[in-house]
C-alpha positions in Angstrom: 6.2 14.9 -11.2 5.3 14.9 -7.6 3.9 11.5 -6.9 2.0 9.9 -3.9 2.0 6.6 -1.7 0.3 4.1 -2.7 -2.2 3.2 0.0 -2.2 -0.8 1.2 -6.1 0.1 1.9 -8.8 3.0 0.8 -11.8 3.5 2.9 -15.0 5.1 1.6 -17.8 7.0 3.1 -21.0 5.3 0.7 -23.7 8.2 0.5 -22.7 11.2 -1.5 -18.7 9.2 -2.2 -19.9 6.2 -4.2 -23.8 6.7 -4.1 -25.4 9.1 -5.5 -28.0 9.2 -2.7 -28.9 13.0 -2.0 -31.6 13.1 -4.4 -33.3 10.2 -2.7 -32.5 11.6 0.8 -34.4 15.4 -0.3 -37.4 13.4 -1.4 -37.4 11.1 2.1 -37.1 14.1 3.7 -39.1 15.7 2.4 -41.7 13.3 3.3 -40.8 12.8 6.8 -41.4 16.6 7.7 -44.7 16.2 7.2 -45.1 13.4 9.3 -42.7 14.6 11.7 -43.6 18.6 11.5 -40.3 20.2 10.7 -39.2 22.0 8.4 -39.7 21.1 4.4 -36.9 21.7 2.3 -37.2 23.4 -0.7 -35.6 22.8 -4.1 -33.7 26.4 -3.7 -32.1 26.1 -1.0 -30.4 22.7 -1.7 -27.2 24.5 -2.7 -27.4 26.5 0.7 -27.4 23.6 2.8 -24.2 22.1 1.2 -22.2 24.7 3.2 -24.3 23.5 6.6 -22.7 20.7 8.9 -24.9 18.2 10.4 -25.6 20.4 13.8 -26.7 23.4 11.5 -28.8 21.4 9.5 -31.0 20.0 12.2 -31.4 23.1 13.9 -32.2 24.7 10.1 -34.5 22.3 9.8 -35.9 22.2 13.3 -35.3 18.8 14.2 -34.3 18.4 18.1 -31.0 16.3 18.0 -32.9 13.6 20.4 -35.0 12.9 17.3 -31.8 12.0 14.9 -31.6 8.3 15.9 -35.3 7.8 15.1 -34.9 10.2 11.9 -31.7 7.9 10.6 -33.4 4.8 10.8 -36.8 6.1 9.3 -34.6 7.4 6.0 -32.9 3.8 6.3 -35.9 2.3 5.9 -37.5 4.5 3.4 -34.5 4.6 0.9 -34.2 0.4 1.2 -37.9 0.7 -0.9 -35.9 2.2 -3.6 -31.9 1.7 -3.3 -32.4 -0.4 -6.5 -32.9 3.0 -8.3 -29.4 5.0 -6.5 -26.7 5.0 -9.0 -23.1 5.3 -7.9 -21.3 8.2 -9.7 -20.0 8.0 -13.1 -16.7 6.7 -12.8 -16.8 4.8 -9.9 -16.9 0.9 -10.9 -14.2 1.6 -13.4 -12.3 3.1 -9.9 -13.4 -0.2 -8.3 -12.0 -2.2 -10.9 -8.6 -0.4 -11.7 -8.2 -0.4 -7.8 -8.7 -4.1 -6.8 -6.5 -5.2 -9.7 -3.7 -3.1 -8.6 -3.7 -4.8 -5.3 -5.4 -2.0 -3.2 -7.6 -3.4 -0.5 -11.1 -1.5 -0.1 -13.5 -0.7 2.7 -16.4 0.8 3.6 -17.8 2.7 6.6 -21.3 4.0 6.5 -24.0 5.2 8.4 -26.2 3.6 6.0 -27.2 0.0 6.4 -25.6 -2.5 5.0 -28.4 -3.9 3.0 -29.0 -0.7 1.4 -25.3 -0.6 0.3 -25.4 -3.9 -0.9 -28.4 -3.4 -3.1 -27.2 0.0 -4.6 -23.7 -1.4 -5.1 -24.8 -4.9 -6.7 -23.5 -8.1 -6.2 -20.2 -7.7 -8.5 -19.3 -4.4 -7.3 -19.7 -5.5 -3.6 -17.2 -8.3 -3.7 -14.4 -5.8 -5.0 -14.8 -4.7 -0.6 -12.9 -6.8 1.7 -14.0 -4.6 4.8 -17.3 -3.2 5.5 -18.8 -1.3 8.9 -22.3 0.0 8.2 -25.3 2.0 10.5 -22.2 3.6 12.2 -23.9 6.8 14.1 -23.8 10.2 12.6 -20.6 10.8 14.8 -19.6 7.6 15.7 -17.2 6.5 12.4 -13.8 6.8 14.4 -14.5 3.2 16.2 -15.5 2.0 12.8 -12.5 3.5 11.7 -10.4 1.6 13.8 -12.2 -2.0 13.5 -11.3 -2.3 9.6 -7.2 -1.5 10.5 -7.3 -4.1 13.0 -9.0 -6.2 10.6 -6.7 -5.2 7.4 -3.9 -5.6 9.6 -2.6 -2.1 8.6 -1.7 1.2 10.7 -2.8 4.2 10.1 -0.3 5.3 8.2 -1.3 3.1 5.5 -4.9 3.9 5.3 -6.9 6.9 3.2 -10.9 7.8 4.2 -12.3 9.4 1.5 -15.8 11.1 1.7 -17.6 14.0 1.7 -18.4 15.5 4.9 -16.3 17.3 7.6 -17.5 14.7 9.9 -15.9 12.3 8.3 -12.5 14.0 8.2 -13.0 14.7 11.4 -13.6 10.8 12.2 -10.2 10.2 10.0 -8.1 12.6 11.6 -8.9 11.3 15.0 -7.9 8.2 14.0 -4.6 9.5 12.9 -6.0 8.4 8.8 -5.0 10.9 5.6 -8.5 12.1 4.4 -9.1 12.7 0.9 -12.4 14.5 0.1 -14.5 14.7 -2.8 -16.2 17.7 -4.2 -18.8 15.9 -5.7 -20.7 14.9 -2.6 -22.4 17.2 -0.2 -20.3 19.8 1.2 -18.6 22.1 -1.4 -14.1 22.3 -1.6 -13.9 25.3 -0.1 -15.3 24.2 3.3 -12.4 21.2 3.4 -9.7 23.9 3.1 -9.2 24.7 6.4 -9.5 21.4 7.9 -6.4 20.2 6.5 -7.5 16.8 4.0 -4.5 15.6 2.5 -6.2 16.3 -0.4 -9.0 17.4 -2.2 -10.8 15.3 -5.2 -12.0 17.2 -8.7 -12.7 14.6 -10.1 -12.8 10.3 -10.1 -9.7 10.2 -11.9 -7.5 12.7 -9.7 -8.9 9.8 -6.7 -7.5 6.6 -8.4 -4.2 9.0 -9.2 -4.0 9.4 -5.5 -4.9 6.1 -3.8 -2.7 3.9 -7.0 -0.1 6.5 -5.9 0.9 7.7 -9.8 
């Protein structure tokens, strides 16, 4: 039977990986489109937009790149009002219990705010994460990953970063960290393959097995 190495440190993206926040983000963007005058996302477009990277997404909506930092702040702020309603994906709580019980240290590197992450996770689940680096710029996760490695005292080959977007994969690879792609978030499975993730997880169970090396 093929066995994987057990990772001493598992780092996670948050939105689309642990938290099912995409529906909330879409509703917020719909409201902001009316305020700022960019293209409104229609429900029938959501599946096709999963194939767009962030630059293609902004171009499609007609959002200038220089407006992105302001837009991100507004999305975070609006999400804070409903963060208590955003669920974790099914199986994530059990995954956190099992991995921490097995001695794996957990970390989060996210573009979302720490306050939103704390609210969505809840006190019990927050306590399972040893390291948290939030409010990364959309293309600024690499230095956050490096900081977590330094805090944990591990080398890049002792960690895995798990996320749902190509930019997560690129940040991990740039830092020499293995990347695991989840298929229940933003990016479809087939778009990850040309970028050579360490693995693609179709289920939380397969993610658990990989992280724990079984």
